[in-house]
Structures are given as C-alpha cells and as structure tokens.
C-alpha positions in Angstrom: 185.1 92.6 75.8 181.5 93.4 75.4 181.7 95.8 72.7 178.8 95.8 70.0 176.2 93.9 72.3 173.1 95.8 71.3 171.6 97.7 73.9 168.2 96.7 75.8 168.6 92.8 74.7 168.5 90.4 77.7 168.1 86.8 77.7 169.4 85.7 81.0 166.0 84.9 82.4 162.7 84.6 81.7 161.5 87.7 83.9 163.6 90.0 81.5 161.7 92.5 79.1 162.7 93.4 75.6 161.4 96.9 75.1 158.6 97.4 72.7 159.6 98.2 69.3 157.1 100.9 67.9 157.0 101.2 64.1 159.5 103.9 63.0 156.8 106.6 62.6 155.3 105.9 65.8 158.7 106.1 67.4 159.7 109.3 65.6 156.2 110.9 66.6 157.2 110.1 70.0 160.3 111.7 69.8 159.3 114.9 68.1 156.3 115.1 70.3 157.9 114.7 73.7 161.2 116.9 73.0 159.1 120.1 73.7 158.5 119.1 77.3 162.2 118.4 77.7 163.1 121.4 79.8 160.7 120.2 82.3 161.9 117.1 82.8 165.5 115.5 84.5 168.5 114.8 82.3 168.9 111.2 81.9 170.9 109.6 84.6 173.3 107.4 81.8 174.7 110.6 80.7 178.1 112.0 82.3 177.4 115.0 84.4 174.3 116.5 84.7 172.6 119.3 82.5 173.9 122.9 82.8 173.2 125.7 80.7 175.5 128.1 79.8 175.7 131.2 78.7 176.9 132.3 74.9 180.8 131.8 75.2 182.4 135.6 75.8 184.9 137.0 73.5 183.4 134.8 70.3 182.3 136.1 66.9 178.2 137.0 67.5 176.4 135.9 64.6 172.9 137.0 66.0 171.1 136.8 68.9 168.0 134.9 67.6 169.7 131.5 68.6 169.8 132.1 72.0 166.3 132.9 72.0 165.0 130.0 70.0 167.1 127.0 71.3 169.0 127.6 74.6 171.9 125.8 75.5 169.8 123.9 78.2 166.9 122.8 75.6 169.8 122.1 72.8 171.5 119.5 75.3 168.1 117.8 75.7 167.5 117.5 72.3 171.0 115.7 72.0 170.0 113.9 75.2 166.9 112.5 73.4 168.2 111.4 70.0 171.3 109.6 71.9 169.1 107.5 74.2 167.3 106.5 71.0 170.5 105.9 69.0 171.9 103.4 71.8 170.4 100.4 69.7 171.4 101.5 66.4 173.8 99.0 64.8 175.8 101.9 63.4 176.7 103.0 67.2 179.7 101.4 68.4 179.6 100.5 71.8 183.0 99.9 72.5 184.8 100.9 76.0 188.3 101.2 75.0 187.3 103.2 71.9 185.0 105.5 73.9 187.3 105.9 76.6 190.2 106.9 74.0 187.7 109.3 72.3 186.5 111.1 75.3 189.7 111.8 76.8 191.1 113.3 73.9 187.7 115.2 73.8 188.3 116.1 77.4 191.8 117.5 76.9 191.0 119.4 74.1 187.7 121.1 75.7 189.5 122.0 78.8 191.3 124.6 76.9 188.2 126.0 75.1 188.5 129.6 75.0 185.2 129.7 76.9 183.3 127.3 79.2 181.2 125.0 77.0 178.8 122.4 77.3 180.2 118.8 78.5 181.4 116.9 75.3 180.3 113.4 74.9 182.0 111.6 71.7 180.8 108.3 70.4 182.2 106.1 67.5 179.9 105.4 64.6 180.6 102.3 62.3 180.8 104.0 59.0 183.6 103.9 56.7 183.3 107.3 55.3 185.9 109.9 56.3 183.5 112.3 58.4 182.7 113.7 61.9 180.0 115.5 63.1 178.5 117.7 66.0 174.9 117.2 67.0 172.8 119.2 69.6 174.3 119.6 73.1 177.7 118.9 72.6 177.3 115.3 71.3 179.8 114.7 68.4 180.0 111.6 66.2 183.4 110.1 64.8 183.1 107.7 62.1 185.1 104.8 61.8 186.7 105.8 58.6 188.0 109.1 59.8 190.2 107.3 62.6 191.2 104.9 59.9 192.2 107.7 57.6 194.1 109.8 60.3 198.0 109.3 59.9 198.8 110.3 63.5 196.8 111.4 66.6 197.4 115.0 66.0 195.3 114.7 63.1 192.6 113.2 64.7 193.0 115.7 67.3 192.5 118.4 64.7 189.4 116.9 63.6 187.8 116.8 67.0 189.5 120.4 67.9 187.3 121.4 64.8 184.0 119.8 65.7 184.0 121.1 69.4 184.5 124.3 67.9 181.1 124.1 66.5 180.0 123.2 69.6 181.6 126.1 71.6 180.4 128.6 68.7 176.7 126.9 69.2 176.8 126.6 65.3 174.0 123.6 65.5 171.5 126.1 67.3 172.3 129.1 64.8 172.2 126.8 62.0 168.6 125.7 63.1 167.3 129.4 63.4 169.0 130.1 60.1 166.7 127.2 58.3 163.6 129.5 60.1 162.4 126.5 61.9 161.8 128.4 64.9 159.1 126.0 66.3 160.3 123.9 68.8 158.2 120.9 67.5 159.8 121.4 64.1 163.5 121.6 65.5 162.4 118.1 67.2 161.2 116.8 64.0 164.2 117.5 62.4 166.6 116.3 64.9 164.7 113.3 65.1 164.6 112.0 61.9 168.2 111.3 62.4 166.9 108.3 64.4 164.3 107.2 62.5 166.0 107.0 59.3 168.2 104.2 60.2 165.2 101.9 60.5 164.8 101.9 56.7 167.8 102.3 54.7 166.0 102.0 51.7 163.5 105.0 52.5 164.4 108.7 51.0 165.1 109.8 54.3 167.6 107.1 55.1 169.9 109.8 53.6 169.4 111.7 57.4 170.6 108.6 59.1 172.7 108.9 62.4 176.0 108.7 61.8 175.7 110.1 58.1 177.3 114.1 58.9 175.9 115.0 55.6 172.2 115.0 56.5 173.4 117.1 59.8 175.3 119.7 57.5 172.8 119.5 54.8 169.6 120.5 57.2 172.0 122.9 59.2 173.9 124.4 56.2 176.9 125.6 58.0 178.3 128.5 56.4 182.1 128.9 55.2 182.4 131.9 57.9 180.9 129.0 60.6 183.6 126.4 59.3 186.3 128.8 60.1 185.5 130.0 63.2 185.4 126.4 64.0 188.9 125.9 62.4 190.2 129.3 64.7 188.6 127.9 67.7 189.8 124.4 67.1 193.5 125.7 66.6 193.4 127.2 70.1 192.7 124.2 72.0 195.0 121.9 69.6 197.7 124.3 70.6 196.9 124.5 74.4 196.4 121.0 74.4 199.9 119.8 73.6 199.2 118.7 69.9 200.9 119.0 66.8 199.4 122.1 65.5 199.9 121.2 61.7 198.0 118.1 62.2 194.5 120.0 61.4 195.9 121.2 58.1 197.9 118.6 57.1 194.7 116.3 57.5 192.3 118.7 55.7 194.8 119.6 53.1 195.0 115.6 52.4 191.1 115.5 52.0 191.1 118.7 49.9 193.7 117.2 47.6 192.0 114.1 47.4 188.6 116.2 46.5 190.4 118.1 44.0 191.4 114.8 42.0 188.1 114.0 41.1 184.5 115.5 42.4 183.2 111.6 42.9 186.4 110.6 45.2 185.9 113.8 47.4 184.8 112.5 51.2 182.0 113.0 53.1 183.7 115.3 55.3 184.9 117.8 52.4 181.0 117.7 51.0 179.9 118.8 54.6 182.6 120.9 55.7 183.7 123.1 52.6 187.2 123.6 52.1 188.4 126.6 50.2 192.3 127.4 49.1 191.3 130.5 51.2 190.4 128.4 54.3 193.5 126.1 53.6 195.8 129.1 53.5 194.6 130.4 57.0 194.8 127.0 58.4 198.4 126.7 57.1 199.3 130.3 58.5 198.0 129.6 61.6 199.6 126.6 61.9 202.9 128.4 61.1 202.6 130.9 63.6 201.6 128.6 66.4 204.5 126.1 65.6 207.8 125.9 67.9 209.8 124.4 65.4 210.3 121.2 67.5 209.7 118.1 65.9 206.0 116.8 66.1 205.3 114.1 69.6 205.2 110.7 68.4 201.5 109.3 68.3 201.0 107.4 71.5 200.3 103.5 71.3 196.6 104.1 72.1 196.3 105.8 68.8 197.4 102.8 66.8 195.4 100.2 68.4 192.2 102.4 68.6 192.9 102.7 64.7 193.7 99.0 63.7 190.6 98.0 65.8 188.3 100.4 64.1 189.7 99.2 61.0 187.9 95.9 61.7 184.9 97.1 63.3 183.9 99.7 60.3 183.6 96.6 58.1 180.0 96.1 56.8 180.3 92.4 55.9 182.4 88.9 56.0 184.4 90.0 52.8 185.4 93.5 54.4 186.4 91.8 57.5 188.4 89.3 55.5 189.8 92.3 53.6 191.1 94.3 56.6 192.6 91.3 58.2 194.6 90.9 55.2 195.5 94.5 54.9 196.3 94.7 58.9 199.1 91.5 58.3 200.1 93.3 55.2 201.0 96.2 57.3 202.5 94.3 60.3 205.1 92.7 58.0 206.5 96.2 56.8 205.9 98.1 60.3 207.9 98.1 63.4 207.4 98.6 66.8 204.0 99.6 68.3 202.7 100.1 64.7 203.8 96.3 64.0 201.9 95.4 67.4 198.8 97.2 66.7 198.7 95.7 63.2 198.8 92.3 64.5 196.1 93.0 67.1 193.7 94.6 64.7 194.1 91.3 62.7 193.6 89.2 65.9 190.0 91.3 66.5 189.3 90.3 62.9 189.9 86.8 63.3 187.8 86.9 66.8 185.0 88.4 65.1 185.2 85.3 62.2 185.5 82.7 65.3 188.9 81.9 64.1 190.3 81.7 67.4 193.5 79.3 66.7 194.3 82.8 63.9 193.2 85.1 66.6 195.7 83.5 69.0 198.5 83.3 66.4 198.3 87.4 66.0 198.1 87.9 69.4 201.4 86.0 70.2 202.9 87.8 67.1 201.7 91.2 68.5 203.0 90.8 72.2 206.2 89.3 70.8 209.3 91.1 72.4 207.4 91.4 75.4 205.0 94.1 73.8 202.4 95.1 76.4 199.1 97.5 76.1 195.9 97.4 77.7 194.2 96.3 74.8 196.3 93.3 74.1 195.4 92.1 77.3 191.8 92.5 76.6 192.3 90.5 73.4 193.7 87.8 75.6 190.7 87.7 78.0 188.2 87.8 75.1 189.9 84.8 73.2 189.6 83.0 76.5 186.3 83.6 77.0 185.2 82.9 73.4 187.0 79.4 73.7 184.8 78.8 76.6 187.9 78.9 79.2 186.2 81.3 81.5 188.7 80.4 84.4 191.7 81.6 82.4 189.5 84.5 81.5 189.0 85.2 85.1 192.5 85.0 85.7 193.8 87.3 83.1 191.3 89.8 83.9 192.4 90.0 87.4 195.8 90.7 86.5 195.1 93.2 83.9 192.9 94.9 86.3 195.9 95.1 88.7 197.9 96.6 85.8 195.2 99.3 84.4 192.8 99.6 87.2 191.2 102.4 85.4 190.2 100.8 82.1 186.4 100.4 82.2 186.4 97.4 79.4 188.5 95.5 82.0 186.1 95.9 84.8 183.2 94.8 82.2 185.8 92.0 81.4 186.3 91.0 85.2 182.6 91.1 86.1 181.8 89.0 83.0 184.2 86.1 83.8 183.2 86.4 87.5 179.6 85.3 86.3 180.6 82.8 84.0 182.7 80.9 86.5 179.5 81.2 88.8 180.6 83.7 91.3 177.7 86.0 91.3 178.1 86.8 95.0 181.5 88.4 94.4 180.1 90.0 91.3 177.3 91.6 93.0 179.9 93.2 95.2 182.3 94.1 92.3 179.4 95.5 90.4 177.9 97.7 92.9 181.6 99.5 93.4 181.7 100.0 89.8 178.1 101.4 89.6 179.2 103.8 92.5 182.5 104.7 90.6 180.9 105.0 86.8 177.0 106.0 87.8 176.6 106.9 83.9 177.8 103.5 82.6 174.4 101.6 82.4 175.7 98.2 81.5 177.2 97.6 85.0 173.3 97.5 86.0 172.4 95.1 83.3 175.1 92.8 84.4 173.9 93.3 88.5 170.6 92.1 87.1 172.3 89.0 85.7 174.2 88.3 89.0 171.1 88.7 90.9 169.2 86.3 89.0 172.1 83.7 89.0 171.6 84.0 93.0 167.8 83.6 92.8 166.5 87.2 93.9 164.2 87.9 91.6 163.1 91.4 93.0 166.6 92.8 93.0 167.2 91.2 89.6 164.0 93.3 88.2 165.2 96.3 90.0 168.3 96.4 88.6 167.7 95.7 84.9 164.5 98.3 85.4 167.3 100.9 86.4 169.2 100.0 83.1 166.2 100.3 80.9 165.5 103.7 82.6 168.7 105.2 81.7 168.8 103.9 78.2 165.2 105.5 77.1 163.1 101.9 77.4 160.5 103.3 80.1 157.7 101.1 79.4 159.9 98.3 79.9 161.4 99.6 83.4 157.5 100.3 84.4 156.8 96.7 83.7 159.7 95.4 85.7 159.2 97.4 88.7 155.6 96.0 88.6 157.0 92.6 88.7 159.3 93.5 91.3 156.6 95.3 93.8 154.3 92.2 93.5 157.1 89.6 94.3 158.3 92.0 97.4 157.6 90.9 100.9 159.5 94.0 102.4 157.6 97.3 103.3 160.5 99.3 103.0 161.6 97.8 99.8 158.0 98.3 98.3 158.1 101.8 99.4 161.2 102.3 97.4 159.9 100.6 94.3 156.2 102.8 94.6 158.5 106.0 94.2 160.3 104.6 91.5 157.0 103.3 89.7 155.6 106.8 90.4 158.2 108.9 88.5 158.8 106.3 85.7 154.8 106.6 85.1 154.6 109.9 85.3 157.5 110.1 82.3 155.7 107.6 80.4 152.2 109.6 80.7 154.0 112.6 79.4 155.2 110.5 76.4 151.4 109.3 75.6 150.2 112.4 76.0 152.4 113.9 74.0 151.9 111.6 71.2 148.4 112.0 71.2 148.5 115.8 71.0 150.8 115.1 68.0 148.6 112.8 66.4 145.5 115.3 66.8 
C-alpha cells in the first residue's frame, strides 16, 4: 500500500518538478505573512468539503465574545488548512489510507452527534510514540500513534477523540489564542506556523513546538481546567449518542492519571497537556454511571485491532524499534486468540515487510489468515508482499479480487492502480484513476498516479497537467506553475491551451500574493 510515501516527491519522468525547499525561516515567513489574506482565497481543494463558516454553537457555555471577533470560524479553518498543506511532507505525518479512513470514520460518527453544528473534522495520524492527541485550528485533530497503541478498546480511543472534538465544538483553540492576547492576526499566524517550521530542525529550541507534539499547542493556548471539563462534557454526549461504551473515556483517562501519579517523570504527554484532577475524574465517572445502561460493553471491531497493530510498527523511530515491535507482536500473538491473534500476526508481517524480510512477512501473513481469517488490511498486506517481491501480476489479481470484496476501501484503489501501472496497463489505469478522482476529489495522490500513467502513454501535456494539479492541491504552487508553463508550450490544441492559460492565471495570482506578502513581512 502507498502509506509513507512523501508527498511532493516524483521521479517517474524527467519533466517532474520537485517543489523548491525554502530555508526554514523563509517558509515560516511565507506562512506567517500569507495567512492574513486567507479569507480572500479559495479553500485548498485537497481538503474534504469546502470551508463553511459556523456560528458559535447554541446552548454551549460562553467564555467570552472576543474570540468570535478576533478569530472567526472561517479564518480559524483557513489557519488549519494552511498548516496542514505545509505538514503533508512532514516525516511524522503518517500517510496511510487504511488508518486515515478508520480514524475519520470514527470522527464522522462522533461529530454527527455533536450538540450543535461544528466545523468538518479531519483527523490525521502522527508518527509519535507518546500518548497524546491534540486539536488544531479549524477542526483538524492529530492522533499520536502511541495513543492508539495504548488504548485497550475502541471505546477508549473514541473517548479521547470525542474529547478533542469537544475542544473543536467549544472553539477552545480560538479562545485560547485570544486569552494569550495575541490579537494581531499576523501574531496568531506566526504562532501556528511555528508548529510546522520547527520540524525542520529538531535540535533548535523551538523544536518543542513541532507538529505532532500536542504539548506545544497546549502550552501556547493554555486550555483551562474549565475548558477541559467542557470538552469532557461535550465528548460524553457524542460518545453516548454514537453507541460507544461511555466508560471508555473515564477508564482511559483514569489509567493515564494513575500512571502519572506514580512518578512525575512517567507522566504521559496527554496528562501534561490535558490536566487531570480528582474532581475531573470524579465528574467523568459520575457521568459514565449516569449514562451507562448496565449492559456489557460492545466488543471492539476487528478494524481497531488491525489499526492498532499497524501503528505499533509505524510509530517505530529506528530499525531496533521495529524489531522490538515485531517481537512484542509475535509474543502477543502466541497468547491471544481470534481477531486479536490475527491482528498481532498482521502487525508482525507489516514489520517484517518494512525490514524487507519478505519470507518472514509471508509467514506472518499465513499465520494471520489461518482459520480462514479475513480482513481488508490482511488483503492489503498480501498485495504489498507480492508487489515488494516484484510479482506485479499477482498483485494485480489480488487487488482486483480485494476491490470486489471491499469496494469502498481507498487503499485498495491505490493498490489496484499501482498494479495496473506496474504491469504496463496505463490506458486502463487512466480510466480507473479518473473514476477515482471523480469519486474522491479530495485525494490528491490519485492525480499524482494519473501523471505517471500519462507519462507511460507518452502524453507529456496531460502528464504535466495532472502533476500540476497534484502540486496545487498540496501547496506547491511554484512547481504547479512551472509544470503548467511547460504543458502550455508543448500543447498544440487551442482549446487545451485556453484551459491551461486560465489555470496559470489563477496559480500565478496566488503565487504573487505569497511573494508580495513575504516582502511585506520582511519589511
């Protein structure tokens, strides 16, 4: 599967352009200076859904009106969009379709039961072993791999996510910024852009503000204990209405609090950034008791165990970490039964595949599927093993069969398109990829793959246009302009030239705005 491939890198043909990598300070300055104009710009097309301005939710506690004046929901969304556009190439951003689809399905289920309309939620996984989650401006929520690994049930994971969605519903990010009295929009932008820039130098003092480190956000925004309780209350409402075990939030937070109380040095990132207290824990437990039906909690679905096993491997920061994760998963597989056993062997298979030990990966897959165990992520692992061994024909057969079994799984669409390309079926790939683009317009990688097939068919204009669209949807405007300029020079069709001219004018306008704002920032 295509998870982990850095966004913005291309190497299929010589015409492909890698976006210019500005020095950290320059990129930071662009982000900071450009954000004040975001209200006048269209929302990035790669994001699911258009930006929608929402009023302050009715019936929720009012912590003050200044936040609505200083940072409107619309501008807050644009701030989050700007950060995400720059963060897609961050090595700690886990680009895995299976994990993202699972997390966002859970978020969609929870937010559908929010007490009032809220901004669209977009959840993304972060390659960080610490137990933490965080809400960013505009409805973007980061979930550390370590948090999913630490959860003992899906309801525990849902409890944490419901809490973070509660922060979004209550607009605590906007209020926190105002409480810090950084009322200048540029100051707000500088604060948020630092989260992106810091990853460029992990040794710098500001590296503590890196994307994926929720402590940075909470340290800057300083969510109050009252804000945490509000997020708890709102989260409980969503958790209960969505059908999850209401004890999940209290049990997970309680376990983290107990761990933190043993030794200050063992406290988790979550407890440091989301202050827990006996009063708050008592409130959670009372709410859980009042909402509990007394029935046995529903079992966690197979997806939870497979996603958790995969993230245990993907959170590894070194080769030794990967080896340790494999050993742990194999040990657990020996003790577990049913789906938990299959998921553990699956995770070990993912680990072996990352270490290029294909024989061991196949052995782990065989153990996971013994007893006719079937799951979409197991099907994906089989495809990955075949592809890694250079057997594209087998991968094509497996991916075609898997798509018939799970037609709505986006990871399998990527696998099938990849297999078509590797077997030289570029004409079929173009048809298929255009169908996927129409179905999933917010998935830019389909356009990147489309460029590959157009290149394989020796259609340089279409190749450059598709890749330019990919770059424009992932924030690399200069690269998009360069490719469209090349396409314009190569085209001999007047209608096609007119279309490219219109695209170029729009992109050049946006690039000019960036440059003008950068000059203003430097002055």
